[in-house]
N, C-alpha and C positions, 0 to 999 in steps of 0.2 A: 245340282252338283257343284257349281262354282260357289254357291253360298256355303257349302260345307267345307270346301277346301280353303276358303279365306281364313276362317279362324284357326285351322290347322297350320297354315303357313305363318300366321302371326305368332302362334305359340312356338313353332320351330325357330322363327327369327329371334325371339327373346331368349330361347334356350341357347342358340348359337352365340348370341351377343354376350350372354352371361359366361359362356365358356371361353371367350377370347378376352385376355387382359394384356395391357401394355404397361410395362413398368419403366420408370425413368432410371437414369444411370445411378442415382443415389438410393434407389428403392430395391427392396427384396420382398418376394412373396413367400410366406411360409404356408406350405400346402398340407392340408389334412385330408386323407382319403378314408372315408368311412370311419372318421374319428381317430385314425392313426396318423402319426407324423410321417409325411412323405418327403420332407426336406425343404430347403429354401431354393427358390428359383429367381432368375432375373439377372440383369435387366433385359428389356426387350419384350418380344411377344411371348405370351404364356398361354398355353391351351389347357383348359381344365375339362374334366369329365363332368358333364352336367349332372346335378343331383348328388353325385358321388364325391366330388372334390369341393373343398372349401378353402379359401385363401385369406390369410391375414397379412396385410401390407405393413412393412416396417421400414422406417427411414434410417439410413446409415450416416446422415449428416450430424455434425456436432451440435448439440443442444445446449443453449444457455438457459439455465433454470435459476430463477430468483428465489432465494431462501428468505421467507418473510422474517421480520424482526422477532427475535427470541429474547424473553426475559431470562437473564443469566445472573447468578450470584457468584462472583469471582472467589478465588481462594482466600483473599483478604477481606471478604464479606462486604463487597461493594456491589450494589444492584445496578446493572446496566442493561440496555437493549442493543442487541447486535444483529445485523443482517449480513448476508453474504450472497455470492453468486457462484454457481456450480456449472462447470463445463464437462460434458460427457458425450459419448457416442456408443452406439450399438456395434459390437464386433461380431457377435454370434446371434443372428436373428432367431434361430431355433430355440436357444436358451431363453432369449428375451421374451418369447411368447409362451413357452412351455413351463419354465421354471418359476415364473412369477405371474400373478394375475394381471397387474397393470404396472409395468416397469417404470413409467413416469411417476405415478403416484407413490410407488414404493421407494424410488430414489429420493423423491422430495421429502418423505417422512424420515427416511434414514439420515438425510443431510441435516434436518432440523434437530433430531435427537443427538446426533454426533456433535453438532455445533454447541449445544447446551452442555454436553458432557465434557468436551475438551476445554472449553472456556471456563467451566466451573473449576478446573484444576489449575488454572493459571491466575497469577496476580494481575492487578490492574496495570501496573507499570509494564509488565511483560506483554500484556494485550495491546498496549499503545505503542510500544517501542520495538517489539520483536514480532512483527506481523508475519514475516517470511517463515519463521519457525512454526508458528501456529497454522499457517496455510498449508505447509508441507505435511504437518501431522494430520490435519483434517483430510487432505487428499489421500494420504496413505490408508487411513482407517476406512473411509468411504469406499475407496477402490477395492480394498480387500473384501468388503461385504458384498459389493456388486459384481465381483468377478464370477461367482456361480451363475449369475443372471446373463452373462455374456456382455456386460457393460463395462466400458473403460472410462474411468474418471481421470481426465487429463489435468484439471486445474480447479482449485477452490480458492476464492479470494474473499476475505472479510472486507466488506465495503464501508460500513459506518458503525461507530460505537457511540451510542447516545448516553451521555453521562447525566446523572442528576444535577440539578442547579447548584446545590450545596457543594458537590464535588467539583464542579467547574469553577466556582468561586475560590475554593481552597487551592486548586491547582494554579489559578491565576495569581493568588497571593504567593504561592511557593515560587512560581516563575519570576515574579517581581523581586522577591527576596534574593533569589539566585543572581539576578542581574545586578542588584545593588552590591552583593558580595563580590562579584567579579569586578565591578567598577572600583570598589575600595581596594581590592588587591592590585589592580592596574595602577591606581593612584599611588599606593604605597610603594610599588615597585619603581614608579617614576621618581618619587621623593628620594628613595634610596640611591638610585643612579645619580640624581642631581647632587646629593650629599657627597658621593664619591668624587664627582667632578670638582665640587667646591674644595674638597680636601686636597686634591691634586693641585688646584689653583693656589691654595694657601701655601703649599710647599714651594711652588715656583716663586711666589711673591716673597716668601721668607728668604729664599736664596738670592733673589734679585729684587731688592727694594725699589728699584727704578720702575718696575712693572706697574706698581700701584699708582705711580704718578702718571704714567702713560694712560692707564685706565681712567684716571680722573679727568685728563684732558679729553679723552674720547667721549666721556659722559657729558662734558660741557658742550662739545660739538653737536652731539645728538639732541640735547635740549634746545640749543640755539637754533637748530634747523627745523624743529617741530613747533616752536612757539614764537609768536611775534612780539611778545612782551619782553621787557627787560628783566633779567634775572641776575641777582647778585649772589655770588658764592664766596665764602671765605677760602682763601688759599692756604693750604697747610704750610707751616714753617719748614717742615721737612723738605718741601719742594724747593725752597730757597737755599736750604743748607746743601742740598745736592748740587744745585747750580753753582753756589759759591765754592764748594769743594772742587768742582771741575775747573773753575776759573783760577783758583790758587795753584793748581797743578800747572 
């Protein structure tokens, strides 16, 4: 008799063990009773009817999904490779299990096709300089498509844009030309401002001839302090004329 009870007890133990489930705080269990949806349960201790109930476990945590590099031809006919990252979470476990066969695979495929579609309508400059607009557009489109599955897409970020070598060289030449243009504009602006100051100085010297003589003496002083050699400068006759006129007065 004990030899008969032992297998029965073992079978009952496994049946009871399969009927008792413990779910974590971020988990929910979608229950199917004889094939029909009985709703989501959890977290905590879950009791299932052996053989009758079947549970599918779903995580409610945010999932970071990497979108593999996609070959994209932009609106201005530039071939690039672009990858992205997608952040989403399950809001309705029932829909995530019932409405789509594998919500992770389906979301990944949707993100890839949407990435190619949206970037194919943008120009290269927009793709490189206006990432926020493209990210928001991707997030809105993917979220609208995953909403019937009970999934909320919170963020989509384009991570890297791989440009062809020829395009990288062309952009480098363009950037260098832009830097040279800015340098020339700044230099020209400096020359213009300097000419304005020289014009003002010329007006002052014309009104006060003595100023040019003072400037001449200042130049001699600066040269004498910077060089140890002897320097001979001709003294303008106007310099003596001014002095003699002062003495005659």
